[in-house]
C-alpha positions in Angstrom: 0.0 0.0 0.0 2.7 2.5 1.0 4.7 1.9 -2.2 1.6 2.7 -4.3 1.1 5.9 -2.4 4.8 6.8 -2.8 4.6 6.2 -6.5 1.5 8.5 -6.8 3.4 11.2 -4.9 6.4 10.9 -7.2 4.3 11.0 -10.3 2.4 14.0 -9.1 5.6 15.9 -8.1 7.5 15.0 -11.3 10.5 14.2 -9.1 11.2 10.5 -9.7 14.3 10.7 -7.5 12.7 12.4 -4.5 12.9 9.5 -2.1 16.6 8.9 -2.8 17.3 12.6 -2.5 15.6 12.8 0.9 17.0 9.5 2.3 20.6 9.6 0.9 21.6 13.1 -0.3 20.4 15.2 2.7 22.2 15.0 6.1 20.2 14.1 9.2 20.2 17.7 10.2 19.0 18.9 6.8 16.2 16.3 6.6 15.1 17.1 10.2 15.0 20.9 9.4 13.0 20.2 6.3 10.5 18.0 8.0 10.2 20.4 11.0 9.2 23.2 8.5 6.7 20.9 6.7 5.0 20.0 10.0 5.1 23.6 11.2 3.3 24.7 8.0 0.7 21.9 8.2 -0.1 22.5 11.8 -0.3 26.3 11.4 -3.2 25.8 8.9 -5.2 23.5 11.1 -8.1 24.6 13.3 -9.0 23.3 16.8 -12.0 21.5 15.3 -9.6 19.7 12.9 -7.3 18.8 15.8 -10.2 17.1 17.6 -11.2 15.2 14.5 -7.6 14.0 14.1 -7.6 12.8 17.7 -10.9 10.9 17.2 -9.4 9.2 14.1 -5.9 8.4 15.4 -5.8 5.0 17.2 -2.3 5.7 18.7 -3.3 8.7 20.9 -6.1 7.4 23.0 -5.5 6.7 26.7 -5.1 3.1 28.0 -8.5 1.4 28.8 -7.3 0.0 32.1 -7.4 1.5 35.7 -4.2 3.5 36.2 -4.0 3.3 40.1 -4.4 -0.4 40.2 -1.9 -1.0 37.4 0.6 1.4 39.0 0.5 -0.6 42.3 1.1 -3.9 40.5 3.9 -2.2 38.5 5.6 -1.1 41.7 5.2 -4.6 43.2 6.8 -6.2 40.1 9.6 -3.7 40.0 10.4 -4.7 43.6 10.5 -8.3 42.5 12.9 -7.3 39.7 15.2 -5.8 42.3 14.9 -8.8 44.6 16.0 -11.0 41.6 19.1 -8.7 41.2 17.8 -6.8 38.2 18.5 -3.0 38.4 15.3 -1.2 37.4 15.5 1.5 34.8 13.0 4.0 33.4 13.6 4.5 29.7 12.8 7.5 27.6 9.5 7.3 25.7 11.5 7.7 22.5 14.5 5.7 21.2 17.2 6.4 18.6 15.9 6.1 15.1 16.5 2.5 14.0 16.8 1.0 17.5 14.7 -2.0 16.5 15.4 -2.3 12.8 19.2 -1.9 12.6 20.3 -4.7 15.0 17.1 -6.8 14.8 15.0 -7.9 11.8 12.1 -5.5 12.6 10.6 -3.5 9.8 11.0 0.2 10.3 7.5 0.7 8.8 6.1 -1.0 11.9 7.7 1.5 14.2 6.4 5.0 14.7 9.3 7.0 13.4 9.7 10.6 14.7 11.8 13.7 14.2 15.2 14.6 15.6 16.6 11.2 14.9 14.1 9.3 17.1 11.3 6.8 17.0 8.6 6.1 19.6 9.7 3.3 21.8 8.5 0.0 20.3 10.7 -2.5 22.2 12.3 -1.7 25.5 14.8 -4.6 25.2 16.3 -3.1 22.1 16.6 0.3 23.9 18.2 -1.4 26.9 20.7 -3.2 24.6 21.7 0.2 23.1 22.0 1.7 26.6 24.2 -1.2 27.8 26.4 -0.9 24.7 26.9 2.8 25.4 27.8 2.1 29.0 30.4 -0.5 27.9 31.7 1.6 25.1 32.3 4.6 27.4 33.6 2.3 30.2 30.9 3.5 32.5 30.3 -0.1 33.4 33.2 -2.6 33.4 33.0 -6.1 34.8 35.4 -6.9 37.7 35.5 -10.5 36.7 34.9 -12.4 33.4 31.6 -13.9 34.7 30.1 -10.6 36.1 26.8 -9.7 34.4 24.8 -6.5 34.0 21.1 -7.0 34.7 18.5 -4.4 33.9 14.7 -4.5 34.0 11.8 -2.2 33.3 8.0 -2.0 32.7 7.5 0.2 29.7 4.7 1.4 27.5 5.3 0.4 23.9 3.8 1.7 20.7 3.6 -0.5 17.6 2.0 0.4 14.3 0.8 -2.9 12.9 -2.9 -3.4 13.2 -4.0 -6.4 15.3 -7.6 -7.3 15.6 -7.3 -9.5 18.7 -9.2 -9.0 21.8 -7.1 -7.3 24.5 -4.4 -6.1 22.1 -4.1 -2.4 21.7 -1.8 0.0 19.7 0.1 0.9 22.9 0.6 -1.3 25.9 3.0 -2.1 28.8 5.4 -4.9 28.8 7.7 -6.1 31.5 11.3 -6.6 30.3 14.5 -8.2 31.7 17.9 -7.9 30.0 21.1 -9.6 31.0 24.4 -8.7 29.5 27.7 -10.6 29.9 30.6 -12.3 28.0 31.1 -15.7 26.6 33.1 -17.7 29.3 33.0 -21.1 27.6 30.9 -24.2 28.2 27.7 -22.2 27.8 28.4 -20.6 31.2 26.7 -17.3 30.5 23.8 -19.0 28.8 23.0 -21.4 31.6 23.4 -18.9 34.4 21.5 -16.0 32.7 18.6 -18.1 31.6 18.3 -19.7 35.0 18.1 -16.2 36.6 15.4 -15.2 34.2 13.4 -18.4 34.9 13.7 -17.7 38.6 12.4 -14.1 38.0 9.4 -15.5 36.0 8.7 -18.1 38.7 8.7 -15.4 41.4 6.4 -13.2 39.3 3.9 -15.7 38.1 3.9 -18.5 40.7 4.5 -16.4 43.8 2.9 -13.0 43.0 0.1 -13.9 40.5 -0.3 -17.4 41.9 -1.1 -18.9 38.5 -2.4 -22.5 38.4 0.5 -23.7 36.3 3.8 -22.4 35.0 6.0 -24.0 32.4 8.8 -23.1 30.0 9.7 -24.1 26.5 13.2 -23.9 25.1 12.8 -23.6 21.3 16.0 -24.4 19.4 17.1 -21.7 16.9 20.0 -21.1 14.6 23.1 -19.0 15.4 24.9 -21.6 17.6 26.9 -24.5 16.3 24.6 -27.0 18.1 21.4 -25.4 19.5 20.0 -28.7 20.6 23.1 -29.4 22.8 22.8 -25.8 24.1 19.2 -26.2 25.0 19.8 -29.6 26.7 22.7 -28.2 28.7 20.6 -25.2 29.8 17.7 -27.3 30.8 19.9 -29.7 32.8 21.5 -26.7 34.6 18.2 -25.1 35.5 16.6 -28.4 36.7 19.7 -29.1 38.8 19.4 -25.8 40.6 15.6 -25.5 40.5 14.2 -29.1 40.2 10.6 -28.0 40.5 10.8 -26.2 37.2 8.6 -27.6 34.3 10.8 -27.1 31.2 10.9 -28.8 27.8 13.2 -28.6 24.8 11.5 -28.1 21.5 13.3 -28.9 18.3 12.0 -27.1 15.2 12.7 -27.0 11.5 12.3 -23.2 11.6 15.7 -22.6 13.2 16.7 -19.4 11.2 14.2 -16.8 12.3 16.8 -14.0 12.3 15.9 -12.8 15.8 16.9 -15.2 18.5 20.1 -17.1 18.5 20.5 -20.6 19.9 17.4 -20.6 22.2 14.1 -18.8 22.1 12.2 -19.5 25.3 8.5 -19.3 26.0 6.7 -18.7 29.3 3.3 -20.5 29.5 0.8 -20.2 32.3 -2.5 -21.8 33.2 -5.2 -19.5 34.7 -8.7 -20.7 35.5 -8.4 -23.8 33.1 -7.1 -21.7 30.2 -3.5 -21.7 28.8 -1.8 -18.5 27.8 1.7 -17.8 26.3 2.5 -14.8 28.6 6.2 -14.4 28.0 8.9 -14.7 25.3 12.7 -14.3 25.3 16.0 -15.7 24.2 19.6 -14.9 23.3 20.2 -12.2 20.8 23.3 -10.8 19.0 22.6 -7.1 19.4 25.5 -6.2 21.7 27.8 -8.2 19.4 26.8 -6.0 16.5 26.8 -2.7 18.4 30.2 -3.3 20.1 31.6 -5.4 17.3 32.6 -8.1 19.7 31.6 -11.8 19.1 32.3 -12.6 22.8 29.3 -10.4 23.9 26.3 -12.2 25.1 22.8 -10.8 25.7 19.6 -12.5 27.0 16.2 -10.7 26.8 12.8 -11.5 28.3 9.4 -9.8 27.7 6.1 -10.6 29.3 2.6 -9.1 28.9 2.1 -6.8 31.9 -1.2 -5.4 30.8 -2.1 -8.7 29.1 -1.7 -10.4 32.5 -4.1 -7.9 34.1 -6.7 -8.6 31.5 -6.3 -12.4 32.0 -6.6 -12.2 35.8 -9.6 -9.9 35.7 -11.4 -12.0 33.1 -11.2 -9.4 30.4 -10.2 -11.7 27.6 
């Protein structure tokens, strides 16, 4: 659809090379100045009545449809659990650097709400945290004292995503709980085993102890990016069950190993609530810090779970 619209604009303007000119020939500052002037002129010609009409038609700008005070209390409780599980809590900016999701991960920039001044509305907190971690390491504002030391960060963040989803309970903006662990390859899957075990413990604390779900289980889905993802998953499962024997965890082999996002293991968090099963969390190992810091020894594990989705589930809103 967008390519058809772009073609019509180019035909109407008579400038067949306009897109290339704007995207390649102009500097970031020049493009920003041009767009600022365009939006300034458009807004200056609009009336308050037109503004209200825009608000009514724009699905991204409406308030959340859930009770704020109750959600805030749950959010505080969960952030305390993050802290208890050794994850430092962090409040991110509502905007991220332009390309935060699409440059290091296979996200389509057209599904992100791009903005001016080199930014985009935050669409994935784990990508933003990976960028923050890389900056800390690059500037040596965080340096491990030992080879096995890890940096753990967590947040509960409102996300905006542009793709249209007609599923009950799914909205254009929503809050997700996120955990990120950064470290280095220490051999024998040391980082992978320890980091994923820590995330599993955090998920168990949240869903079994706080929410008191009827059932909690984990799936380790084998993905590409490691020499032997099956061996990796088996070793990780063995490590977790040795230290946390009451954990329900299964290794899933799949023919769809190359998904271009997770490396080695993608893991799923499944819960049972009032006789219904829900996939409430998703995570795995990614190569984002490897790309950002140009160091193959970098390791990064991310987890995201549906904070607002869990509220809807426990309140019978789905």
